[in-house]
C-alpha positions, 0 to 999 in steps of 0.5 A: 307767219310770213313777214312782209317787208316795207320794200316788198309791200311798196313794190306790190302796191306800186304795181297795183297803182300802175295797173289802176292808172293803165285801166282807168286811162283805157276805160277813158280811151275806149269811149273815144273814136280815132278822130277823138284821140287826135282832137286838140282844143288849140295848136298849143295843146296836146291831143290824147294821141300825143300823150299816148306817144309821149307816155310810151316813149317815156316808158321805153326810155325809162324802163329799158336797162333800168338799172344799168343805163341812163333813163333818158336814152340817146335813141329817144326823140322826145320832140317827135312824140309831140308831133301828131301824125294821125296814127290809128288807134290800133297803132297808138294802143299797141305802142301804149301796151308795149310801154306798159309791158316794159314798165311792169316787167322791170318793176316786177323783177325788182326786189326790196334791196333794189329800191336803194340802188342808184340809177341815172336819169338825165345824168343825175343819180337817184335811187330806184325809189325816186325813179319809180315815184317820178314815174308815178307822178308823171303818169298820173299827171298825163292820166288826168289830162287824158281823162279831162280831154275825153270828158271835154270831147264827150260832154254829157255822154262821158261815162264817169270813171270814178264816183259820179256826182251825188253818189 
């Protein structure tokens, strides 16, 4: 009988959860045109394009040299992530994919003992477990925004990605 530790189970579960987030967002994004990705309800709102750029920038900062360098890298220009430069859908999906590859590679190479190790995020020492949970919350928050904006744009044409009403 193979004994599965809590730590190994957690890492397996978290990778599956991130895959679910990614897939759900992509199914929403697929329903949208390039122009839709840049739609904003007002000047203070973020478009889906901006959210994609922000998540990609976040993943490139957090998951490069995860165990050895601060998760807020000096090379990151976070403010530029919130400027819509009318990037193509192809480009947006490429930076999206690149960010996810970093996340999956880094978490996939962690082992159970790593969860208690300390990493640095914005100068603060936190556990690897806390860093992963911070990313779960951050990505799920923005996933909800992506799907909400998409549904606003498509209205009745939006294909529900969870359980439809009355089902």
